[in-house]
C-alpha positions in Angstrom: -11.1 -10.9 22.6 -14.7 -10.2 21.4 -15.6 -6.7 20.3 -19.0 -5.0 20.1 -18.3 -3.3 16.7 -15.7 -3.2 14.0 -12.3 -2.0 14.9 -9.9 -1.1 12.1 -6.2 -0.9 12.9 -4.7 1.4 10.4 -1.9 3.9 9.6 -1.8 7.0 7.5 1.7 5.8 6.4 0.3 2.6 4.9 -1.1 2.3 1.4 -3.0 -1.0 2.1 -4.6 0.3 5.2 -6.5 2.7 3.0 -8.3 -0.2 1.3 -10.2 -0.6 4.6 -11.1 3.1 4.7 -12.4 3.1 1.1 -14.4 -0.1 1.9 -16.1 1.5 4.9 -17.0 4.5 2.8 -18.2 2.5 -0.2 -20.3 0.2 1.9 -22.0 3.0 3.7 -20.7 2.6 7.2 -21.2 5.6 9.5 -18.5 6.7 11.9 -20.3 5.5 15.0 -20.4 2.0 13.7 -16.7 1.3 13.9 -13.5 2.3 15.8 -10.3 3.4 14.2 -7.0 2.7 16.0 -3.9 4.3 14.5 -0.7 2.2 14.6 2.4 4.3 14.3 4.6 2.6 11.7 7.2 5.3 11.9 8.1 4.3 15.4 7.7 0.6 14.9 4.5 0.3 17.0 3.3 -2.4 14.6 6.1 -4.6 15.9 5.0 -4.4 19.5 4.1 -7.6 21.3 0.6 -6.2 21.9 0.0 -5.6 18.2 1.5 -8.9 17.2 -1.1 -10.6 19.3 -3.6 -9.0 16.9 -1.7 -9.4 13.7 1.3 -11.8 13.9 2.6 -10.3 10.6 3.0 -6.9 12.1 1.2 -5.2 9.2 -1.8 -3.0 8.8 -4.7 -3.1 8.2 -6.2 -5.5 10.7 -9.9 -5.7 11.4 -11.5 -7.0 14.6 -15.2 -7.7 14.3 -18.1 -9.1 16.5 -18.2 -12.8 16.9 -14.7 -13.2 15.6 -12.4 -16.1 16.1 -9.4 -14.1 14.8 -8.7 -10.7 13.4 -8.6 -10.2 9.7 -5.0 -9.3 8.9 -4.8 -8.7 5.1 -6.4 -5.8 3.1 -7.9 -8.3 0.7 -9.8 -10.2 3.4 -10.7 -7.0 5.2 -12.4 -5.6 2.1 -14.1 -8.9 1.3 -15.6 -9.0 4.8 -16.8 -5.4 4.6 -18.4 -6.2 1.2 -20.0 -9.4 2.2 -21.6 -8.1 5.4 -23.2 -4.9 4.3 -25.8 -4.5 1.5 -28.7 -2.3 0.7 -30.0 0.3 -1.7 -27.3 2.5 -3.2 -24.6 0.3 -1.6 -22.4 -1.3 -4.3 -21.7 -5.0 -4.3 -17.9 -5.1 -4.9 -17.6 -8.8 -5.5 -19.0 -9.5 -9.0 -20.6 -12.8 -10.0 -19.8 -12.7 -13.8 -16.8 -15.1 -14.3 -15.1 -12.8 -16.8 -15.3 -9.8 -14.5 -14.1 -12.0 -11.6 -11.1 -13.1 -13.6 -10.1 -9.5 -14.5 -10.6 -8.3 -11.0 -8.5 -11.1 -9.6 -5.7 -10.4 -12.1 -5.6 -6.7 -11.2 -5.6 -7.3 -7.4 -2.8 -9.9 -7.8 -0.8 -7.3 -10.0 -0.9 -4.4 -7.5 0.1 -6.7 -4.6 3.0 -8.2 -6.4 6.6 -7.6 -5.1 7.5 -6.2 -8.6 5.3 -3.2 -8.0 6.0 -2.6 -4.3 5.8 1.1 -3.6 8.8 0.6 -1.3 10.9 0.6 -4.5 9.9 4.3 -5.0 9.9 5.2 -1.3 13.1 3.6 0.0 15.4 2.7 -2.9 17.6 5.1 -4.9 18.8 5.0 -8.5 21.7 7.5 -8.2 23.5 9.8 -5.7 20.9 12.5 -6.1 18.1 10.3 -5.1 20.3 8.7 -2.4 21.1 12.1 -0.8 17.5 13.2 -1.0 16.3 10.1 0.8 19.3 10.1 3.2 18.4 13.6 4.4 14.6 13.0 4.4 11.9 10.8 5.8 12.9 7.5 4.1 16.2 7.1 6.0 14.6 8.3 9.2 11.8 5.7 8.8 14.3 2.9 8.3 16.4 4.0 11.2 13.5 4.3 13.6 12.3 0.8 12.6 15.8 -0.6 13.2 16.0 0.9 16.6 12.6 -0.5 17.5 13.4 -3.9 16.1 16.8 -4.2 17.8 15.3 -3.1 21.2 12.5 -5.7 20.8 15.0 -8.4 19.8 17.1 -7.6 22.9 13.9 -8.1 25.0 13.0 -11.3 23.1 16.3 -12.8 22.0 14.7 -16.1 20.9 12.1 -14.4 18.6 12.7 -15.5 15.0 10.2 -12.7 13.9 12.3 -9.9 15.4 15.6 -11.5 14.2 14.4 -11.7 10.6 12.8 -8.3 10.5 15.9 -6.7 12.1 18.1 -8.4 9.6 16.1 -7.4 6.5 15.5 -3.8 7.6 19.1 -3.5 8.6 20.4 -4.2 5.1 18.5 -1.2 3.7 19.1 0.9 6.8 22.9 0.4 6.5 22.8 1.7 2.9 21.7 5.1 4.2 24.1 5.1 7.3 27.3 4.5 5.3 29.3 6.6 2.9 28.7 5.8 -0.8 30.9 3.1 -2.3 30.8 0.0 -4.4 27.9 -1.4 -2.4 25.9 1.7 -3.3 26.6 1.5 -7.0 25.2 -2.1 -6.9 22.2 -0.7 -5.0 21.6 2.0 -7.7 21.9 -0.6 -10.5 19.5 -2.9 -8.7 17.0 -0.1 -8.2 17.0 0.7 -11.9 16.2 -3.0 -12.6 13.4 -2.9 -10.0 12.0 0.3 -11.5 11.9 -1.3 -15.0 9.8 -4.1 -13.5 7.6 -1.5 -11.8 7.1 0.3 -15.1 6.1 -3.1 -16.7 3.5 -3.4 -14.0 1.9 -0.2 -15.2 2.0 -1.5 -18.7 0.2 -4.6 -17.6 -2.4 -2.5 -15.7 -3.1 -0.6 -19.0 -3.6 -3.8 -20.9 -5.8 -5.4 -18.3 -8.2 -2.6 -17.4 -11.8 -2.9 -18.7 -13.3 0.5 -18.5 -15.0 2.6 -17.2 -14.0 0.9 -13.9 -11.1 -1.4 -13.4 -13.0 -4.6 -14.4 -16.0 -3.3 -16.3 -19.1 -1.2 -15.9 -19.3 -1.2 -12.1 -16.9 -0.6 -9.3 -15.3 -3.8 -7.8 -12.9 -4.9 -5.2 -10.1 -4.3 -7.7 -10.7 -0.5 -7.9 -10.3 -0.2 -4.1 -6.9 -1.9 -4.3 -5.5 0.0 -7.3 -6.4 3.4 -5.9 -4.1 3.2 -2.8 -1.4 1.7 -5.0 -1.3 4.6 -7.3 -1.8 7.3 -4.7 1.0 5.9 -2.5 3.3 5.9 -5.6 2.4 9.6 -6.2 3.3 10.4 -2.7 6.6 8.5 -3.0 7.7 10.7 -5.9 6.6 13.9 -4.1 3.5 14.6 -6.1 1.0 16.7 -4.0 -1.9 16.7 -6.4 -4.0 13.6 -6.5 -5.0 14.3 -10.1 -1.3 14.6 -11.2 -0.1 11.4 -12.9 2.6 13.3 -14.9 5.0 13.5 -12.0 4.8 9.8 -11.6 5.3 9.2 -15.3 8.4 11.4 -15.4 9.9 9.5 -12.5 9.8 6.3 -14.4 11.1 7.9 -17.6 14.4 8.4 -15.9 14.9 4.7 -16.1 12.5 3.9 -19.0 12.6 6.9 -21.3 9.6 5.9 -23.4 7.4 5.0 -20.5 3.8 6.4 -20.5 0.9 6.1 -18.1 -1.6 5.0 -20.7 -4.9 6.5 -21.7 -7.0 3.7 -20.2 -5.3 4.2 -16.8 -5.8 7.9 -17.0 -9.4 7.5 -17.9 -10.0 5.0 -15.1 -8.3 7.4 -12.6 -10.6 10.2 -13.6 -13.7 7.9 -13.2 -12.8 6.7 -9.7 -11.8 10.2 -8.7 -15.4 11.2 -9.1 -16.6 8.9 -6.3 -17.3 10.3 -2.9 -15.1 7.7 -1.1 -12.1 8.8 -3.2 -12.7 12.5 -2.5 -12.9 11.9 1.2 -10.0 9.5 1.6 -7.7 11.1 -1.0 -7.8 14.9 -0.8 -4.1 14.4 -1.6 -1.7 11.5 -2.3 -0.7 9.5 0.7 
């Protein structure tokens, strides 16, 4: 399973895969130093037995590297590896040594990876019939349906697989919402989505309180910045914002549930700061 150079398994549809891309840029990797392999999440390629041999969680990113004993299968460990193995002039060290900065960085990374602020809340859930009909006729319902078809076919091939059984069941619950006519189950779904949206908004409030400017954890860019950027960009995409500099559309989305919600001045200032970096400009010409 050894490889001669880095291989990043990624997807344009995944927010966390972009952590790896930002890391490659920030750490000065040139295109000839690594391979990129796109995994099609929209057709469930990430659930194929071949990919599960690389990443048993069926997620992206994954990183294969020379002299490996296993692939790295989490965006946090992928970025930490890229940071620890590349140094030099004008190459930022993303893992700080100052204990206070480390603590802030860790809190921010934990925040954006928490279930309370999962972008799937914005992408796949609905707060009312208007949002439901929009998603039912758009890419969200198609994504869920494609995944369900893939998972059910794989479960038929591997009937004793607890992985496929669990994924088919969990995806099937949400898929069924968009395949059935609205009723009492949907009203409960809408109510639950409002509750999840309030938690998500609270996550933005926590981000505002925790940020230490000009970057996320202080004077220099850290691992935290490269995790927060994909989280916000994917949220922008989920609410149909097409301008990476536009935080107002995202703010208005939350205001439907939390009328007094604001994306705070520290968050906006931080977004402007990271937006000036070359890695940001290359990876995020628009939200995705």
